[in-house]
N, C-alpha and C positions, 0 to 999 in steps of 0.2 A: 473206101473214100476215092473216090475218082483224082487220079491225078490232074495236077491243072497242064493247062497247055502252053508252056514255056518250060525253059530249062531250070531243072532242081538247082540248089545249093549243096556242098558237102556240109555239113554241120561236125561240128564238135562241143564236147559240153565240159565245163569248167566248172570242178567241184563235183561230188557222188553224192549229196546228201536226198535228203527225201521228193524235196521238189522236181532235183535235176532227176531223179527215178520217175517223176509220175511224166515230163516233159518228155523221158524219152520214153515212155510208153507208147504215150502218144504221135511221138517221128514213126515210131516203127510202123502203129494205125494207122499212117498215112500214110508208107508206104515212103517216107522221104529219105536220103543216105545219110543217116549217120555212121563217121569210117571212123568216128578220138573220141576218147574224155581223159583227162588230167587229174589228176590229182595231188598234195604236195606228199602221199602216202601210196608206197607203190601198190601196197596189195587193195587198199581200197579202188585204186583205176580197177587192177587185173579183174578184180571180182564182180566190177561193175560194170569193165568191156566181155567180161563172161556168160551175165546175166543177158544183155541188150545183144549178142552175137558182133561187136563191135571188135574190127579189125587190131586201133592200136591202142595200149594203154599207156599213158604216159603218166612217168614221176615225178613233172612237177607242172607247176603252168608255163614257164620256161617253153620246156620241152614243146609242149602243145599248141603256145602260140608260134611255134618255128617248122610247125609240122607244113609241109608245104601242099599235102591234100587236103587242107583245111578251111575252107570261103569263107566260114562264119561258125562264131561262137555263143552258144547262150553260155551268161555267166551266171552261175547259181551258187556264190560263194553269199553267207551272211551281211548284211547292210552296210556294213564301215565297210567292207573291203569291193563294194560294187565300184568307185570309182578307180582304185588302182585296178583294179584285173582290165575292166572294159577299157581301158588308157591301154597296158599293155599290150595289150587284143589288137587296136587299135594303130598301136606304132608299128606292129608287126603287119598292119594289109589285114586283118578281117574283119566283118563286119561283126558287129555284136545286137544280138537282146540279149536285156539286162534285166532281171528278174526282178518285177518292183519291189520296194521302193526303187525309182531308177538309181537312189544315190542314199547319202542319209545326210547331208544340206544342199542348198540351191546353188550354195557358189560350186561343189561339185559335180552336181550335175549339169552348171555352165562348162568347166571344162572338157567333160566329158566330150561335150554336142559340140566344141572348139576343135578336140583337136579329130574328133569326125568325119567333120565338113573340112581343116584342114588337109586328111587324105583324104577325101572325097569317097567314103565310107560311111554304109547305112550305122549309125543306133538307133537302137526305139526299144521304150522301154514295153517289158514284158508283162504289161497289163490285158491280160488274155482274153478278160469279162469283154473287153469292148469289141470284139471281131468276131463271140461270137454271134452265129444266127438268129437267136432272138433279140439282141442287142442290134442289129443290122435294121433288122424290121422295126422294131422300138421307135428309133430314129429318122426311118420313114415315114411312119404313123404324125410322128411329131412335125416333121417337119410338113408335111402335106397339108397341115390345119383341122386335120382332125378333132381334135382336140378342143381348137378354139385357140384362146390367150391360153400358155403356159400358167400357173398361178404359185404351182407350190410341189415339192417335191420331199419324199422324209424314206431315206434306209437305212440297216442297220445289218450289221453283222458284228457279231455276237457269239462268244465261244467260251465252255470252260476249259480251258487249256492242261495249265501247268499254274501250283505255288511256291515250285520250288524255284528262289532266288535266281539258281542259278540257268534255268532253262531259260536260253536265246529272247524268250519272249518275255520275262522280265530282267535281263541282264543289260544295265543302260549301256556296257561298254560294248554290247552289240546290237545299238540300236534299238534295243529292246520295248517293248510300251504299245501299248494299244492300236495309238494312232498310225504307224506306219507299217505296220506289218495287218493292222484287220481295216484300221477306218483309211486307207489309203483307197478302199474300192467306193464305200459309201462317197467321199470327197471326191475322187474323180468320176464317178457317176455326175454328181451335182455338178460338175465344172461340164461335162461330155451335151447333159442337154439344158442348163440354162448358160452355160459360158462363167467367165468371170466372177467369182463373189465383188463385191461393191464396199459388202463390211461384213464385218464376222463378230463372233462370242465364239466362245466356250470355258466349257465347266468339264473338272476332270478328277478324279479319283489317284492320287499318290501312294504307289505302295515303298515297301524299308527300305529297295533298291533306287528308290528318285525317278523308275517309269511310272506310264501310267496302265489302270489295269482296267479303266472304263475312261471312255472321255466321250462328251457330247458341244455338238455344233451346231448354230443357227450363222443362216451366209443370207444377206439377201441379193441379188442381182439385178441384172440391164433392166428395164423396166418394172422394177417393184418384186420382180418374184420371189419367194424363201423356199430357204429348203434347210432341212435337217436331217442329221443323220448321228446315231448309238452304235460305239463300237466299243468292244468289250472282252475281255480272255480269259475272266473265269467268273462267266455268268453267260448263260446260254441263251440267246432269246429263238425269236422266228424266221430272223432272215430275209425277211418280206419288203420289194421296196413299190412305193403308189408314184404316182405321176398326177396330180391334178390340172384340169384343165375348164375351163368354162362350159366349155360346150361335151367334155365324155374326162373321162379319168382311166389310168390302165394300171391294173392290179399284177405284177409279179408276186408270181408266187414261190417260197422255198426252194429250194435256195436261189434267189436272184440271179447272183452272181455267176451263176453255173448255169450249165443248159437245164433249163425248165422252160414252166410252158408260162405263158402270162392271159389276160384278158384285157379286152375295152368296151367299157359301159358307161351306158349313157345317162343323163340327170334323171329318168326314170326308170333306172336298174337294169334294162335289156342289156344283154350282152351284144356284143355290134362286132368283137371277133375273138376267135376263142384259138389263142396261137397255144402248138404241142411241139417242142421240139422236136427235131430227129438228130441223130451224134450216135457217133463212135466214141470211143476212151471219154475222157472227161472232157475233153474240148480244147486241149492248150497247142491242139496241131493247126485251127482256123489262124492264128496270129504269125505262125510259123510258114504257113503258107502264104500269108500278105507281105513276107517282110521277102522270102523267095523272089513273091510279084515286082517288089518292091524294086533290088537290087535288077529283076529283068528290066523292070520298064527305065533304070534309069535315074528314079526320080531321086533316090537313096532317103526319102523321108516318107512317114506314115501320113495317108487323108486323113485317118481315121485318129490316129493321137501324135501330132505332129509333134517331135523333138521340140523345140520352143511352148511348146500349152503343155509338156510330163517336165520341163522346167519352172515355169510359170507352176506349176502343181506344186514343186517340190518348197517355192518358195511359201505357198501356202500354209504347206506343214512345220515350216516351221514358222510362221508367223505362229498357228494352234498351237505348237507347243511351246513359244514365247510365251504366251497369254496366260498357263495351264502351266508355267514353270516347268517346262523339263527342257534338260540341256544334257548333253553328250560332252562326256571327257574327251573327247577329238574337238571339239570347240574350242576347249581354253587357253 
């Protein structure tokens, strides 16, 4: 991948789990400057540093945020720790890219936003799908009017992951449930294409821990457009998406939220455009390049997913949880 024509940032990664590994790999793929990692366990930090050729391994998050050679931190901890970790980094002068969902609740998201703005720093949700080349092209097509009036959207994010009650996707104290971990993708997609929901309904299956294993949502949006999403952690589905307009539709192939292909199809069934992604790695580097650009140009906010929209989407997730009866212990 070609480096952008602006100075890069020195990256640190806070936590060393699976998503941190994926992000570090894509940072290296993109030739970005990954200089430090932090974990609450020194052996984990050192093993991660050895794997990715990182110069400094810190044995605490506090030591990582104190590192003067780090400009921006990728927050890769479980959902309930996002707000605390992001605020810690921001208060030590670091920009943050926070793994989705941005926080556990909307009030937490608002606090992170306020701290970032008070310190003139970038805080950005790592909703990497929005920054992928095929999604940028899809937004261009929608904005051009080629679909006519966009009337409906459907997307699913359905996987068979684990039935272990202690697994983070099932553990309510870890923010478990299909909605926050998987549903954030199609919900954010509906926001992206159709804007804020004006009404919403939802149905879910709750498991023994109180978390949701499946959740279906239906939104209406400005102008009367509708969207529906299905998310599941114990049943695998097609993981495709569709945008329906009066003059054409877009069919996004599996797996729609990662680099993939799509087609624009007119009402007679003719393919108007056939797009195939050309990419390296998993595709998480595009959000990192965008973050570096926002810092370089001084905007300190995403034009693809503004921080205020991230906070508002967390409010949508809160309301969906209220509708289906999911409540986290941290809210008591």
